[in-house]
N, C-alpha and C positions, 0 to 999 in steps of 0.2 A: 650421464653425469649425476652422481648422487652427492648432494651437499647436506651436511649436518650442521645445524646452528645450535649454539650453546649459550644459555643465559637465563633470563627470568621473564616469564609471562605473568602479567598482573591483571587484577580487576581494573578496568578503565571506566572512569566517570567523565563523560564529555558534555560540556554545557551547550545544549541546543538553543537555549535562550536564557534570560537572566535567572529564572527560578526553576528551570527544568534540565535535568541531567540524564543522559542515556548511559546505561550500563553495558559494557562489552568486556572483551579481554584483549590485552595488547602488551607490548614490551619490545624494545628495539630489535633484538635478535629474533623474537617470535614474529614480528611484523615482516622481517626479511624472509623468514622461512615460509610464511604464508604467500607472499608475493612470488617467491621462487616457485612454489607449487602451482600457483595460478598461471604462471608463464609456461609451465610444462616440465619443470625439473622434478627429479625425485628429491623430495625434501624431508628431512627428519629433524626432530627437535629433542635436545637433551636438557633436562632441568630436574628440579625436585619440587613436588607439590604436596598438599595435604591429602587427607582421605575424606574431607568434609564435602558437603554438597556443592559449594562453589568450585572447589578443585575438580570435582567430577565433571561439572558443566564446562570448565575450561578445557579439559581433555577431550570432551565431545566436540567442543568448538574447533579445536585443532584437527580432529578426525574429519569433520565435515569439510575442512579446507584441504583434505588429502595430505596432511602433514603427518608423517609416521611418528607415533608416540610410544613405541614399544620400549624405548630406553629412558623414559621419564620415571624417576624414582618417586615413591610415595612415602612421606614421613608422617606417621600417625600423630605426632606431637606438634606439627607445624601447619601452616595454611598458606594462602596466597597473600602477596603484598597488594596494596591498592594505591592508585594514583588518580588525581583529579586534574583535568585540563581547563584552564580559563584562557580565552582568546581576547586580544585587544581588537580595535577596529580594523587593523591591517591584517588580522589573522594570525599574528605571531602569538605563540603559546607560552604560558607559564605553567609549570608542573608543581603539584603538591603531593608529597609521598607519605604513605603509612606502610612501613614494611618491617617493623621490628620483629615480627614473628613469621617472617617469610621463610618458607621451606627451601627456596632456591638458594639462599645464602649458605645452606649447609650441604649442598650437593657433594662437594669433595670430602666432606667429613663423613658422609653416609656411604660412599661408594669406594670400594677398593681400587687402587690405581691400575692394577693389572686387569681387573674386570672392566674398568672404564676404557683402557687401551684396546682390549679385545672387542668391546662394543663398537668403538668408532673407527677402528683400523680398516673396516670394510668400506668406508666412505671415500669418495675421491677428493673431497675438500671439506675443510672445517671452517666455519664462520663464527666469529665472536667479536665482542666489542669492549671498549673501555668501561662501559657500564657493567658488563659481565664481571670484569676484574674488580671493579670498585665495591661489589657487594660481598666479596670473599675475604676471609681472614688471611693473614700472610702465609700460614701453613698450606692453606688451600691453593693460594696463588702459586706457591712453589711446586705443589703437586701437579697443578694444571700445566705449568711451564714444562715440566719433565715429560708429561704425556705428549704435549704438542711437539716437543723436540724429537721424541721417538717417532711420532707420526711423520714428521717432516723427513726424517732420515729414511723412512720406509716408502717415501714417494707421495705422501698426501700433501695436497696444496693447502696452505694456511692463509686464510683471508681475515683481515683485522680492520675493524672500523674504530678509530680513536674515540669518538663520541664521548667527550670528556664532560662529566658532571662533577666539578671540583668539590662541591659540598659533600659528596659521598666519600671523599678521601680524608685521611687523617691529616695530611699536609700536601701542599703543592709539590714539594720535593719528592715525596714518596710516589705521587701520581706520575710525575715526570720520569723518574727512574724506572718505574714499572712499565710505562707505555713504551719507552725506548727499548727496554729489554725485550718485550714481546714483539715489537716491530722488527727487531733484528732477525727473528726467525720466520717472519711473515713473507709470503710471496706477493700478495696483493694487499695494499693498504689504502684505506679511505680516511680522509681528514678534511676539516673545514678551517676557515680562518678563526672561527670561534674556539675551536679546539686548541689551536696554537696559542691564542691569547690566554686561554684558561690555564695552560701549562706554563705560561711565562716565558715562552720561547720567542726569539726575535722574529723569525718567519719560518715558512715551511721548508726553506732551503737548509735550515739547521738540521732537519731530519734527513733530507735527501743526501746531504754531503757525507753521511755516515756509511760510505762504501756500499751503496744500495744499487749497484750496477745491474743486477739481475732481477730487480723488483719492478712492480708497477705500482705507482702511487697516484691516486686520484685525489686532487685537491680542489675543493669547491671554495672559491674566494667570496662568493655572494654576488648578487646582482647579475646572475646568469653567467658569470665568468668561471671557467673550469680549466685548470692546468693538469695535464697528465704527464708524469715522469715515467717514460716507457723504456726501461732497460737502457738507461744512459742518455736518452734524448727527451727534450721537452716538447710537448704538444699543447697549444693554447686554443681554447674554444670560447665562443661568446654566444649566448642564447638570449632570446627575449623572454621576459617573465610575464606572468599574468598580472593585469592591473589590479584586480581585486581577488583576494583569496579568503576562504572561510576558515581554514585551519592548516597550519604548516606541520602539524604532528605527522611523523612517519614519512615525510617527503624524502628525507635522506635514506631511510630504511628501504623504501621502494626503489629509489635510485640505485642503491647498492645491489639489490636483488636483480634488477634489470641488467645492470652492467655485467654482473657475474654470469648470469644466464647466457647472455649473448657472447661474452668473451669465451666461455668454456665451450660454446658451440661454433667457435672459429671465426667470429666477426672481427673486423678491424676495430681498433680502439675508437676511432672517430665515430663509427656507427654505434658502438656500445654506449658512448657518451650521449650521442644524439637521442637514442631510444630511451636511455635511462632518464634523461632530462624530461622527455615527453611524459613518462609515467609519473615522475615526481611532481610535475606541474599539474597533472590530473588529480593526484591525491590531494593537492592543496584546495581543490574545489569542494571537498567534503569534510564534514565534522568527524573527528575521531581518526584513529590510525588506519583502520581497514575500510576501504570503500565498498559499497554494496556490489555484489557480484554482477547485478544487472547493468552496472555502469563500468564494468571492466571487460574490455575486449582485448584479449591477449595478442591478437593479430596486429594490433597497433604498436606493439612494443617488442616484437621479435623480427629478426631479419630473415 
């Protein structure tokens, strides 16, 4: 199974203590691409970066994680976005962003639609998120939608994480309309209670009732409670959470990677959810989005 993730990988500054920040690279879809690779999947990433020193370092960072980067476009006039993480005593994170000159925002302006389709039609599945959508202009969103629709018609699986950052959108209405539009063509959807609240929807069933009989929707309600809408049926799960966490950054990204890896390798959804929760819980024990390789044992997260 070859999965291609699309979005933005940024410079990450993670607070190790009050006055010390560690620099790395991360971004929701990039995090998922890395965890997919660590689990054993063929993983590729598509984005746009600059030609500056930090952009080159980020490409090398992905290379070392065995994420294929041959389809990442380089824009000589742009660079990487940057975000900073601050955690409260419970490990919950607050993000601060600087991305006005981010090359990733211009991806669909820089690449021809036909060329993009040809690049990614060889993959078995495409993974993207609401954050991916939120950084693009409307013309780029329309171009991306047409590409995804063509891919779906050719048999590619479409995987979509809502991951709503409402501040990135011009309005809640635009965000809601865009998310629902893209969820209509997705085969596997991930969402949280926070996503639903941010979009101003009543509950997750508002989405599920939209004729999604052949879809899988993984809904994380919080406090270890997970509902899976599996092709017409509801499955409910409850897991214990860690009492103390260091940083919840990328827990959901790792969860999604683990669920997809196991699902595409033939696991029952109950096992996919169990293993995905185990990985997400481990990620919460470390600062930053990507946990050290020495603390990652892929055998714990595959069936």
